[in-house]
N, C-alpha and C positions, 0 to 999 in steps of 0.2 A: 689082671684085667688089661687087655690090649689098649694101646693108645690110638685114638682116631687121628689120622693125618689131616683131617679137616679142622681139628682143634688148634686154633692159633697159638695157644699157650704151650702146646707140645709139638708143633709142626717140626718135622725133620727128625724127631726122635724115633727110635726103633726098639724092638724088644732086646736087641743086643747091646743097648746102652749107647749106641752111636748118636752123634748129634751133628746135624748140618743146618745151615740157615734156612729159614722158611722161604718159600718162593716169593719173590718180590713182584709187585705189579709192574706192568710195562712202563716204559718211559716214552716221552715224545707225545705226538698227537693222539695216539690211542690210549694213553693213560687215563684211567677213570679218576675223576676228582670230585670233591664235594664243594659246593658253593653255598656259603651261609649268607642269609639276608634276613629281613623282617619286613612286616607290613603293618600299617597303623590299625588295621581292623581285619576281621575274619572275611568279610565280603571281598575286600581287595586281595587278600592273601589267596582266596580261592580263585579269583580271576587271574592273578599272576600265575599260579600253578597250572591252571587250565591252559592258558596261552602257551606257556613254556613247554609243556608236555605235548600239546596238540601240534605245535610247530616244530617239534623235534629238537629243541634246544636242551631239554632235560629228559631223561628216561623216567624219572620219578621226582616228585616234590612232596616232602613231608611237611605238614603244617602242625606246629606245636600248640600247646595251650598258651593263652595270653600270659604275659609276664611283664613286670615293670623293668624298663630300661632307664638307667640313670647315666647322664652324660652332660658335658659342658657344651653349650652352643651359644655363640655370639656373646661370650662372657657371662652367661647365666646358667645355673644348674637347672637342668630339665629332668623331669620324671614323666615318662610316657609309657602307657601300656601298648605292647606290640605283640604281634604274632610271629614267632620264629619260622623261618623257611629253611629247609635243608634240601638242596638240589643235587641230584646225582647226574653227572654228565661226563664228557671226555674233555681233555685239554684242548682238542681241536675246536670244540663247540663253545668254549668259554668266551671268546670275544663277542660272538653273536648273542649268546645268552646275556652277557652283561649289557650290550647295547639295547636289547629288548627289555630287560629289567629296568634300565634307566628310563626308557620310553613309557613304561607302564606305571612307574613309581612316582608318587607325589613329592617325595623328599628331594631337596636340593642336592644332598649327598647321601644316597642310600648305601647301607652297609652291603659290601660285596667282598667276601673273603673266600679265597680259593685254597683248599686244603688237599694235599696229595693223599691218595689211597695207597697204602703200602702193600696191601694184599686183600684177599677175600675169597669168597666162593667163586671158582672159575666160571661156573655156569651163570652166576649172577653178573659178574663182570662182563662176560660175553653178551648177556642180555642188554646191559647198559650201553655197550658199544653198538649193538644192532639197532637199538631204539634211537640213537643219536647220530646215525650216519646221515650226513648232509646230502 
């Protein structure tokens, strides 16, 4: 059975047994990145997602199911139910996205983690870039 070159587990392999590295995502301002955050409730999570996508800071925001976050804050163990947010954007848009997220978010220190995207479907990555062009 032939191997699909879209399969990240087998990227670069061929029927002759050759192996080359999978194509990497771009670097610099055009690199697609994932920004992780959360919101204290679904209503605010939807508002944040709506604003970030409508204003072009993110191409897409996924809202997950509520889950319990455990953390230390001001010397106390806290347990809070939160809605996870997964935002797809470009490195160039991260500063504006983070500024807007801070403005929309009620937490003194909202979670904002930026993760690199090492690769993916080229059509999808191009779509993310097109949706987030400032």
